[in-house]
PyMOL Python script that loads the backbone (N, CA, C, O; Angstrom):
from pymol import cmd

cmd.read_pdbstr("""\
ATOM      1  N   MET A   1       0.814  -1.182   0.000  1.00  0.00           N
ATOM      2  CA  MET A   1       0.000   0.000   0.000  1.00  0.00           C
ATOM      3  C   MET A   1       0.868   1.261   0.000  1.00  0.00           C
ATOM      4  O   MET A   1       0.549   2.246  -0.667  1.00  0.00           O
ATOM      5  N   ALA A   2       1.945   1.220   0.739  1.00  0.00           N
ATOM      6  CA  ALA A   2       2.813   2.393   0.806  1.00  0.00           C
ATOM      7  C   ALA A   2       3.317   2.766  -0.581  1.00  0.00           C
ATOM      8  O   ALA A   2       3.399   3.948  -0.918  1.00  0.00           O
ATOM      9  N   ALA A   3       3.652   1.773  -1.377  1.00  0.00           N
ATOM     10  CA  ALA A   3       4.148   2.040  -2.727  1.00  0.00           C
ATOM     11  C   ALA A   3       3.061   2.673  -3.593  1.00  0.00           C
ATOM     12  O   ALA A   3       3.343   3.564  -4.394  1.00  0.00           O
ATOM     13  N   ILE A   4       1.839   2.220  -3.436  1.00  0.00           N
ATOM     14  CA  ILE A   4       0.738   2.781  -4.214  1.00  0.00           C
ATOM     15  C   ILE A   4       0.534   4.244  -3.841  1.00  0.00           C
ATOM     16  O   ILE A   4       0.399   5.098  -4.716  1.00  0.00           O
ATOM     17  N   PHE A   5       0.512   4.536  -2.523  1.00  0.00           N
ATOM     18  CA  PHE A   5       0.330   5.920  -2.094  1.00  0.00           C
ATOM     19  C   PHE A   5       1.513   6.787  -2.520  1.00  0.00           C
ATOM     20  O   PHE A   5       1.332   7.942  -2.904  1.00  0.00           O
ATOM     21  N   ALA A   6       2.715   6.235  -2.453  1.00  0.00           N
ATOM     22  CA  ALA A   6       3.895   6.999  -2.881  1.00  0.00           C
ATOM     23  C   ALA A   6       3.783   7.360  -4.353  1.00  0.00           C
ATOM     24  O   ALA A   6       4.084   8.488  -4.742  1.00  0.00           O
ATOM     25  N   ARG A   7       3.348   6.400  -5.179  1.00  0.00           N
ATOM     26  CA  ARG A   7       3.186   6.647  -6.609  1.00  0.00           C
ATOM     27  C   ARG A   7       2.109   7.704  -6.866  1.00  0.00           C
ATOM     28  O   ARG A   7       2.262   8.560  -7.737  1.00  0.00           O
ATOM     29  N   MET A   8       1.013   7.634  -6.092  1.00  0.00           N
ATOM     30  CA  MET A   8      -0.049   8.619  -6.255  1.00  0.00           C
ATOM     31  C   MET A   8       0.424  10.000  -5.820  1.00  0.00           C
ATOM     32  O   MET A   8       0.048  11.004  -6.425  1.00  0.00           O
ATOM     33  N   ASN A   9       1.245  10.057  -4.778  1.00  0.00           N
ATOM     34  CA  ASN A   9       1.785  11.343  -4.336  1.00  0.00           C
ATOM     35  C   ASN A   9       2.670  11.957  -5.408  1.00  0.00           C
ATOM     36  O   ASN A   9       2.656  13.171  -5.611  1.00  0.00           O
ATOM     37  N   GLU A  10       3.442  11.119  -6.094  1.00  0.00           N
ATOM     38  CA  GLU A  10       4.322  11.608  -7.152  1.00  0.00           C
ATOM     39  C   GLU A  10       3.534  12.207  -8.306  1.00  0.00           C
ATOM     40  O   GLU A  10       3.941  13.209  -8.894  1.00  0.00           O
ATOM     41  N   THR A  11       2.412  11.592  -8.623  1.00  0.00           N
ATOM     42  CA  THR A  11       1.616  12.053  -9.758  1.00  0.00           C
ATOM     43  C   THR A  11       0.584  13.087  -9.356  1.00  0.00           C
ATOM     44  O   THR A  11      -0.059  13.689 -10.216  1.00  0.00           O
ATOM     45  N   GLY A  12       0.418  13.304  -8.044  1.00  0.00           N
ATOM     46  CA  GLY A  12      -0.574  14.263  -7.577  1.00  0.00           C
ATOM     47  C   GLY A  12      -1.994  13.796  -7.810  1.00  0.00           C
ATOM     48  O   GLY A  12      -2.889  14.618  -8.005  1.00  0.00           O
ATOM     49  N   ASP A  13      -2.218  12.502  -7.794  1.00  0.00           N
ATOM     50  CA  ASP A  13      -3.527  11.922  -8.077  1.00  0.00           C
ATOM     51  C   ASP A  13      -4.417  11.949  -6.833  1.00  0.00           C
ATOM     52  O   ASP A  13      -4.571  10.941  -6.144  1.00  0.00           O
ATOM     53  N   GLU A  14      -4.996  13.115  -6.558  1.00  0.00           N
ATOM     54  CA  GLU A  14      -5.863  13.286  -5.384  1.00  0.00           C
ATOM     55  C   GLU A  14      -7.110  12.402  -5.479  1.00  0.00           C
ATOM     56  O   GLU A  14      -7.542  11.826  -4.481  1.00  0.00           O
ATOM     57  N   VAL A  15      -7.683  12.297  -6.672  1.00  0.00           N
ATOM     58  CA  VAL A  15      -8.877  11.473  -6.858  1.00  0.00           C
ATOM     59  C   VAL A  15      -8.558  10.012  -6.571  1.00  0.00           C
ATOM     60  O   VAL A  15      -9.335   9.325  -5.908  1.00  0.00           O
ATOM     61  N   GLY A  16      -7.421   9.536  -7.064  1.00  0.00           N
ATOM     62  CA  GLY A  16      -7.024   8.149  -6.823  1.00  0.00           C
ATOM     63  C   GLY A  16      -6.812   7.872  -5.351  1.00  0.00           C
ATOM     64  O   GLY A  16      -7.248   6.839  -4.843  1.00  0.00           O
ATOM     65  N   ARG A  17      -6.143   8.789  -4.653  1.00  0.00           N
ATOM     66  CA  ARG A  17      -5.929   8.629  -3.212  1.00  0.00           C
ATOM     67  C   ARG A  17      -7.257   8.544  -2.480  1.00  0.00           C
ATOM     68  O   ARG A  17      -7.431   7.715  -1.587  1.00  0.00           O
ATOM     69  N   HIS A  18      -8.190   9.401  -2.860  1.00  0.00           N
ATOM     70  CA  HIS A  18      -9.504   9.414  -2.219  1.00  0.00           C
ATOM     71  C   HIS A  18     -10.215   8.078  -2.418  1.00  0.00           C
ATOM     72  O   HIS A  18     -10.800   7.536  -1.481  1.00  0.00           O
ATOM     73  N   LYS A  19     -10.165   7.555  -3.628  1.00  0.00           N
ATOM     74  CA  LYS A  19     -10.840   6.289  -3.919  1.00  0.00           C
ATOM     75  C   LYS A  19     -10.236   5.139  -3.118  1.00  0.00           C
ATOM     76  O   LYS A  19     -10.961   4.300  -2.583  1.00  0.00           O
ATOM     77  N   VAL A  20      -8.908   5.103  -3.038  1.00  0.00           N
ATOM     78  CA  VAL A  20      -8.240   4.033  -2.292  1.00  0.00           C
ATOM     79  C   VAL A  20      -8.567   4.159  -0.806  1.00  0.00           C
ATOM     80  O   VAL A  20      -8.891   3.163  -0.159  1.00  0.00           O
ATOM     81  N   ARG A  21      -8.486   5.354  -0.266  1.00  0.00           N
ATOM     82  CA  ARG A  21      -8.806   5.547   1.162  1.00  0.00           C
ATOM     83  C   ARG A  21     -10.255   5.184   1.461  1.00  0.00           C
ATOM     84  O   ARG A  21     -10.540   4.587   2.499  1.00  0.00           O
ATOM     85  N   ARG A  22     -11.176   5.537   0.564  1.00  0.00           N
ATOM     86  CA  ARG A  22     -12.576   5.170   0.745  1.00  0.00           C
ATOM     87  C   ARG A  22     -12.733   3.662   0.799  1.00  0.00           C
ATOM     88  O   ARG A  22     -13.446   3.128   1.648  1.00  0.00           O
ATOM     89  N   GLY A  23     -12.061   2.985  -0.115  1.00  0.00           N
ATOM     90  CA  GLY A  23     -12.120   1.524  -0.125  1.00  0.00           C
ATOM     91  C   GLY A  23     -11.554   0.917   1.144  1.00  0.00           C
ATOM     92  O   GLY A  23     -12.107  -0.039   1.687  1.00  0.00           O
ATOM     93  N   MET A  24     -10.439   1.482   1.619  1.00  0.00           N
ATOM     94  CA  MET A  24      -9.827   0.989   2.860  1.00  0.00           C
ATOM     95  C   MET A  24     -10.775   1.197   4.039  1.00  0.00           C
ATOM     96  O   MET A  24     -10.908   0.317   4.890  1.00  0.00           O
ATOM     97  N   GLU A  25     -11.430   2.346   4.096  1.00  0.00           N
ATOM     98  CA  GLU A  25     -12.369   2.620   5.185  1.00  0.00           C
ATOM     99  C   GLU A  25     -13.573   1.685   5.109  1.00  0.00           C
ATOM    100  O   GLU A  25     -14.081   1.246   6.141  1.00  0.00           O
ATOM    101  N   ASN A  26     -14.036   1.376   3.892  1.00  0.00           N
ATOM    102  CA  ASN A  26     -15.145   0.433   3.734  1.00  0.00           C
ATOM    103  C   ASN A  26     -14.781  -0.937   4.287  1.00  0.00           C
ATOM    104  O   ASN A  26     -15.585  -1.567   4.974  1.00  0.00           O
ATOM    105  N   VAL A  27     -13.573  -1.400   3.989  1.00  0.00           N
ATOM    106  CA  VAL A  27     -13.123  -2.701   4.495  1.00  0.00           C
ATOM    107  C   VAL A  27     -13.017  -2.665   6.015  1.00  0.00           C
ATOM    108  O   VAL A  27     -13.468  -3.587   6.695  1.00  0.00           O
ATOM    109  N   LYS A  28     -12.425  -1.606   6.544  1.00  0.00           N
ATOM    110  CA  LYS A  28     -12.262  -1.484   7.996  1.00  0.00           C
ATOM    111  C   LYS A  28     -13.623  -1.507   8.701  1.00  0.00           C
ATOM    112  O   LYS A  28     -13.793  -2.187   9.712  1.00  0.00           O
ATOM    113  N   THR A  29     -14.590  -0.759   8.157  1.00  0.00           N
ATOM    114  CA  THR A  29     -15.923  -0.718   8.756  1.00  0.00           C
ATOM    115  C   THR A  29     -16.604  -2.081   8.686  1.00  0.00           C
ATOM    116  O   THR A  29     -17.205  -2.529   9.662  1.00  0.00           O
ATOM    117  N   ALA A  30     -16.509  -2.734   7.539  1.00  0.00           N
ATOM    118  CA  ALA A  30     -17.117  -4.054   7.390  1.00  0.00           C
ATOM    119  C   ALA A  30     -16.514  -5.056   8.366  1.00  0.00           C
ATOM    120  O   ALA A  30     -17.230  -5.865   8.954  1.00  0.00           O
ATOM    121  N   LEU A  31     -15.194  -5.000   8.538  1.00  0.00           N
ATOM    122  CA  LEU A  31     -14.537  -5.908   9.478  1.00  0.00           C
ATOM    123  C   LEU A  31     -14.979  -5.645  10.909  1.00  0.00           C
ATOM    124  O   LEU A  31     -15.248  -6.583  11.660  1.00  0.00           O
ATOM    125  N   ARG A  32     -15.054  -4.384  11.288  1.00  0.00           N
ATOM    126  CA  ARG A  32     -15.484  -4.051  12.655  1.00  0.00           C
ATOM    127  C   ARG A  32     -16.918  -4.496  12.904  1.00  0.00           C
ATOM    128  O   ARG A  32     -17.217  -5.086  13.942  1.00  0.00           O
ATOM    129  N   LEU A  33     -17.809  -4.213  11.947  1.00  0.00           N
ATOM    130  CA  LEU A  33     -19.205  -4.603  12.119  1.00  0.00           C
ATOM    131  C   LEU A  33     -19.347  -6.122  12.202  1.00  0.00           C
ATOM    132  O   LEU A  33     -20.077  -6.645  13.045  1.00  0.00           O
ATOM    133  N   ARG A  34     -18.643  -6.815  11.321  1.00  0.00           N
ATOM    134  CA  ARG A  34     -18.738  -8.277  11.315  1.00  0.00           C
ATOM    135  C   ARG A  34     -18.123  -8.875  12.571  1.00  0.00           C
ATOM    136  O   ARG A  34     -18.685  -9.801  13.155  1.00  0.00           O
ATOM    137  N   ALA A  35     -16.985  -8.360  12.989  1.00  0.00           N
ATOM    138  CA  ALA A  35     -16.308  -8.883  14.180  1.00  0.00           C
ATOM    139  C   ALA A  35     -17.114  -8.602  15.446  1.00  0.00           C
ATOM    140  O   ALA A  35     -17.041  -9.372  16.404  1.00  0.00           O
ATOM    141  N   SER A  36     -17.879  -7.514  15.464  1.00  0.00           N
ATOM    142  CA  SER A  36     -18.669  -7.188  16.657  1.00  0.00           C
ATOM    143  C   SER A  36     -19.752  -8.224  16.920  1.00  0.00           C
ATOM    144  O   SER A  36     -20.225  -8.352  18.049  1.00  0.00           O
ATOM    145  N   ARG A  37     -20.144  -8.959  15.897  1.00  0.00           N
ATOM    146  CA  ARG A  37     -21.131 -10.043  16.057  1.00  0.00           C
ATOM    147  C   ARG A  37     -20.469 -11.351  16.441  1.00  0.00           C
ATOM    148  O   ARG A  37     -21.147 -12.332  16.748  1.00  0.00           O
ATOM    149  N   GLY A  38     -19.149 -11.366  16.424  1.00  0.00           N
ATOM    150  CA  GLY A  38     -18.414 -12.594  16.727  1.00  0.00           C
ATOM    151  C   GLY A  38     -18.154 -13.395  15.470  1.00  0.00           C
ATOM    152  O   GLY A  38     -18.951 -13.393  14.532  1.00  0.00           O
ATOM    153  N   LEU A  39     -17.018 -14.083  15.471  1.00  0.00           N
ATOM    154  CA  LEU A  39     -16.629 -14.914  14.329  1.00  0.00           C
ATOM    155  C   LEU A  39     -16.265 -16.303  14.822  1.00  0.00           C
ATOM    156  O   LEU A  39     -15.538 -16.458  15.803  1.00  0.00           O
ATOM    157  N   SER A  40     -16.771 -17.294  14.139  1.00  0.00           N
ATOM    158  CA  SER A  40     -16.333 -18.662  14.421  1.00  0.00           C
ATOM    159  C   SER A  40     -14.931 -18.841  13.835  1.00  0.00           C
ATOM    160  O   SER A  40     -14.446 -17.983  13.098  1.00  0.00           O
ATOM    161  N   GLU A  41     -14.302 -19.933  14.161  1.00  0.00           N
ATOM    162  CA  GLU A  41     -12.979 -20.220  13.601  1.00  0.00           C
ATOM    163  C   GLU A  41     -13.043 -20.279  12.076  1.00  0.00           C
ATOM    164  O   GLU A  41     -12.176 -19.735  11.392  1.00  0.00           O
ATOM    165  N   ALA A  42     -14.063 -20.936  11.553  1.00  0.00           N
ATOM    166  CA  ALA A  42     -14.205 -21.054  10.093  1.00  0.00           C
ATOM    167  C   ALA A  42     -14.456 -19.693   9.454  1.00  0.00           C
ATOM    168  O   ALA A  42     -13.911 -19.399   8.390  1.00  0.00           O
ATOM    169  N   GLU A  43     -15.271 -18.865  10.090  1.00  0.00           N
ATOM    170  CA  GLU A  43     -15.534 -17.535   9.548  1.00  0.00           C
ATOM    171  C   GLU A  43     -14.279 -16.666   9.579  1.00  0.00           C
ATOM    172  O   GLU A  43     -14.001 -15.936   8.627  1.00  0.00           O
ATOM    173  N   ALA A  44     -13.531 -16.745  10.665  1.00  0.00           N
ATOM    174  CA  ALA A  44     -12.282 -15.984  10.766  1.00  0.00           C
ATOM    175  C   ALA A  44     -11.306 -16.417   9.677  1.00  0.00           C
ATOM    176  O   ALA A  44     -10.635 -15.579   9.075  1.00  0.00           O
ATOM    177  N   GLU A  45     -11.224 -17.714   9.424  1.00  0.00           N
ATOM    178  CA  GLU A  45     -10.346 -18.217   8.365  1.00  0.00           C
ATOM    179  C   GLU A  45     -10.810 -17.724   6.999  1.00  0.00           C
ATOM    180  O   GLU A  45      -9.986 -17.375   6.153  1.00  0.00           O
ATOM    181  N   ALA A  46     -12.122 -17.692   6.777  1.00  0.00           N
ATOM    182  CA  ALA A  46     -12.659 -17.224   5.497  1.00  0.00           C
ATOM    183  C   ALA A  46     -12.352 -15.743   5.295  1.00  0.00           C
ATOM    184  O   ALA A  46     -11.951 -15.337   4.204  1.00  0.00           O
ATOM    185  N   VAL A  47     -12.536 -14.934   6.339  1.00  0.00           N
ATOM    186  CA  VAL A  47     -12.236 -13.507   6.242  1.00  0.00           C
ATOM    187  C   VAL A  47     -10.747 -13.304   5.970  1.00  0.00           C
ATOM    188  O   VAL A  47     -10.372 -12.498   5.119  1.00  0.00           O
ATOM    189  N   ALA A  48      -9.904 -14.034   6.692  1.00  0.00           N
ATOM    190  CA  ALA A  48      -8.453 -13.916   6.487  1.00  0.00           C
ATOM    191  C   ALA A  48      -8.076 -14.297   5.055  1.00  0.00           C
ATOM    192  O   ALA A  48      -7.224 -13.646   4.450  1.00  0.00           O
ATOM    193  N   ALA A  49      -8.693 -15.331   4.511  1.00  0.00           N
ATOM    194  CA  ALA A  49      -8.395 -15.753   3.138  1.00  0.00           C
ATOM    195  C   ALA A  49      -8.804 -14.668   2.136  1.00  0.00           C
ATOM    196  O   ALA A  49      -8.088 -14.406   1.170  1.00  0.00           O
ATOM    197  N   ILE A  50      -9.948 -14.048   2.374  1.00  0.00           N
ATOM    198  CA  ILE A  50     -10.407 -12.962   1.490  1.00  0.00           C
ATOM    199  C   ILE A  50      -9.421 -11.804   1.526  1.00  0.00           C
ATOM    200  O   ILE A  50      -9.061 -11.255   0.485  1.00  0.00           O
ATOM    201  N   LEU A  51      -8.984 -11.431   2.733  1.00  0.00           N
ATOM    202  CA  LEU A  51      -8.036 -10.329   2.872  1.00  0.00           C
ATOM    203  C   LEU A  51      -6.692 -10.665   2.246  1.00  0.00           C
ATOM    204  O   LEU A  51      -6.079  -9.815   1.600  1.00  0.00           O
ATOM    205  N   ASP A  52      -6.226 -11.899   2.431  1.00  0.00           N
ATOM    206  CA  ASP A  52      -4.964 -12.328   1.819  1.00  0.00           C
ATOM    207  C   ASP A  52      -5.041 -12.261   0.303  1.00  0.00           C
ATOM    208  O   ASP A  52      -4.100 -11.815  -0.355  1.00  0.00           O
ATOM    209  N   GLU A  53      -6.168 -12.708  -0.252  1.00  0.00           N
ATOM    210  CA  GLU A  53      -6.346 -12.673  -1.708  1.00  0.00           C
ATOM    211  C   GLU A  53      -6.361 -11.227  -2.206  1.00  0.00           C
ATOM    212  O   GLU A  53      -5.730 -10.906  -3.213  1.00  0.00           O
ATOM    213  N   ALA A  54      -7.082 -10.362  -1.497  1.00  0.00           N
ATOM    214  CA  ALA A  54      -7.144  -8.952  -1.885  1.00  0.00           C
ATOM    215  C   ALA A  54      -5.749  -8.317  -1.821  1.00  0.00           C
ATOM    216  O   ALA A  54      -5.372  -7.557  -2.712  1.00  0.00           O
ATOM    217  N   ALA A  55      -4.993  -8.627  -0.776  1.00  0.00           N
ATOM    218  CA  ALA A  55      -3.637  -8.071  -0.638  1.00  0.00           C
ATOM    219  C   ALA A  55      -2.767  -8.496  -1.814  1.00  0.00           C
ATOM    220  O   ALA A  55      -2.019  -7.685  -2.361  1.00  0.00           O
ATOM    221  N   GLY A  56      -2.861  -9.746  -2.199  1.00  0.00           N
ATOM    222  CA  GLY A  56      -2.080 -10.224  -3.342  1.00  0.00           C
ATOM    223  C   GLY A  56      -2.449  -9.505  -4.628  1.00  0.00           C
ATOM    224  O   GLY A  56      -1.579  -9.149  -5.422  1.00  0.00           O
ATOM    225  N   LYS A  57      -3.750  -9.294  -4.831  1.00  0.00           N
ATOM    226  CA  LYS A  57      -4.209  -8.585  -6.035  1.00  0.00           C
ATOM    227  C   LYS A  57      -3.735  -7.135  -6.017  1.00  0.00           C
ATOM    228  O   LYS A  57      -3.332  -6.599  -7.049  1.00  0.00           O
ATOM    229  N   ILE A  58      -3.781  -6.505  -4.856  1.00  0.00           N
ATOM    230  CA  ILE A  58      -3.342  -5.114  -4.731  1.00  0.00           C
ATOM    231  C   ILE A  58      -1.857  -5.005  -5.044  1.00  0.00           C
ATOM    232  O   ILE A  58      -1.432  -4.069  -5.722  1.00  0.00           O
ATOM    233  N   GLU A  59      -1.073  -5.945  -4.559  1.00  0.00           N
ATOM    234  CA  GLU A  59       0.376  -5.931  -4.811  1.00  0.00           C
ATOM    235  C   GLU A  59       0.691  -6.025  -6.293  1.00  0.00           C
ATOM    236  O   GLU A  59       1.713  -5.508  -6.745  1.00  0.00           O
ATOM    237  N   ARG A  60      -0.186  -6.689  -7.062  1.00  0.00           N
ATOM    238  CA  ARG A  60       0.055  -6.881  -8.492  1.00  0.00           C
ATOM    239  C   ARG A  60      -0.505  -5.753  -9.359  1.00  0.00           C
ATOM    240  O   ARG A  60      -0.271  -5.740 -10.568  1.00  0.00           O
ATOM    241  N   VAL A  61      -1.235  -4.811  -8.770  1.00  0.00           N
ATOM    242  CA  VAL A  61      -1.794  -3.700  -9.556  1.00  0.00           C
ATOM    243  C   VAL A  61      -0.649  -2.914 -10.189  1.00  0.00           C
ATOM    244  O   VAL A  61       0.277  -2.475  -9.506  1.00  0.00           O
ATOM    245  N   GLY A  62      -0.731  -2.752 -11.478  1.00  0.00           N
ATOM    246  CA  GLY A  62       0.280  -1.980 -12.193  1.00  0.00           C
ATOM    247  C   GLY A  62       1.604  -2.695 -12.399  1.00  0.00           C
ATOM    248  O   GLY A  62       2.557  -2.117 -12.922  1.00  0.00           O
ATOM    249  N   ALA A  63       1.659  -3.957 -11.986  1.00  0.00           N
ATOM    250  CA  ALA A  63       2.932  -4.701 -12.126  1.00  0.00           C
ATOM    251  C   ALA A  63       3.064  -5.265 -13.521  1.00  0.00           C
ATOM    252  O   ALA A  63       4.061  -5.918 -13.831  1.00  0.00           O
TER     253      ALA A  63
END
""", "prot")
cmd.dss("prot")
cmd.show_as("cartoon", "prot")
cmd.util.cbc("prot")
cmd.orient("prot")
């Protein structure tokens, strides 16, 4: 993520930064809301797998 923000800072892409931050806040809110209801072991593993997959895709953006 740091590399993506650094690249956006170099190009002055304020709109891009806003979109990425909005997406990050959406994920954070969804995780908090879901976790507040409690997670089983299987649900926690499923959420972790989704986040791991998303992280991998993000790392490959623009590669």
